[in-house]
N, C-alpha and C positions, 0 to 999 in steps of 0.2 A: 714922409711917405714910406710905407713898408714895401720892401722889395726883396724877393729871392730870385736870383737869376742863375739858371743852370747853364753850364757850358761843357764842352769836351765830347759831346756825342758825335756820331758819324757812322761811317761804314767800316766794318772790320771783317776779316776772314774768320771762319770757324777756328777756334783754338787761340785766337788773338786776344789782345788786351786793350782796354780803354780806361781812362781815368776821368770821371765826371767831377766837376767842381761846382760849387754853389756859393755865390756871394750874397751875403745878407746885409741889409741896411734898413734903417728906420725903426728898429726895435732893439731891445736889450738881448742880443744874440746869446750871450754867455749865460743867460738865465734860463734858456730853453734846452731841453733835450731835443734832438733832431732826428728826423727819419728820412730815409730814401724809400720811395715806393715806385711802383710801375703799373702801367695800365695798358692793356691791349684793347683795340676797338671792340666794343660790345661786351667787354668783360669788366668785372669789378676791379677796383684798385687793389693792388697787392702790396702791403708793406713788406719790404725785404731786408732792411737794415736800420738799426737805430743806435743812437749813442747818447749817453748821459751828458749833462752839462759840462762836467769836468773830465770827460773821457775815461771815467773810471770803469765803465761797463758798456759793452756793445752786445747786440743780439742780432741774429740773422734768421731769415726764413730757411726752411729746409731746402728750398729750391736754389739758394745761392751760398749756403754755408760751405766754407772751405774754398770757395772761388772768389768771393767778393770781400772787400775790407772797407769798413767805414772809418773815417777819422775826421778830426776837426782841428781848427786853429782859431781859438777865441780871440787872439790878438789881431787876426786878420778878418774876423767875422766870416770864416769860410768853413764849409764842410765838404768832404770829398768821398767819392766812392771809387775805389780801385777795383776794376772788374777783370778777372783773368779767366782763361779757358772758356771764352764766350762761345755760345752755341746758337744756332738759328732760333731756338725757342726763346732766347733772350731778346729777340727783336721786338721792342716795344718802346713807348715813351716813358722816360724816367723823370720823376719829380722829387725835389727836396721840399721839406716842410718842417715846421715845428712838430713835435711829437703829437700834439693834440690837433694838428691840421688847421690851427688857427690862421697860420700864414703858409702859403704854398706858392711855389714858382710856376712858371708856365710850361716847364718840361723841356726835355732834350731827347731827341730821337736817337735811338741806337739801332743800327741794322747790322745783323750778322749774316753774311752771305759770301759765297765764293764766286 
């Protein structure tokens, strides 16, 4: 059974940090590039960070570049998103998925508010 389970979301004050984790199971994790995306209610999903299979390359959307960092640990079947300098407009649900969205988790809510 394929599963991607996000964790680490929650409430944080503006300027704060959170680290999202995503645990993968049921498929050959190390064979897939991975993506973090986010989606606000009524809006299209926005891919914000991706990482290649062997962590040789990462890419970010303009909206998070310089603030967020994606990483992965293939030995643990995990992918991470370190989020710094969070702002209220970062308040959305965050999803991890394979790069092609073949497999996707159920999301983790991040709320940035004072």
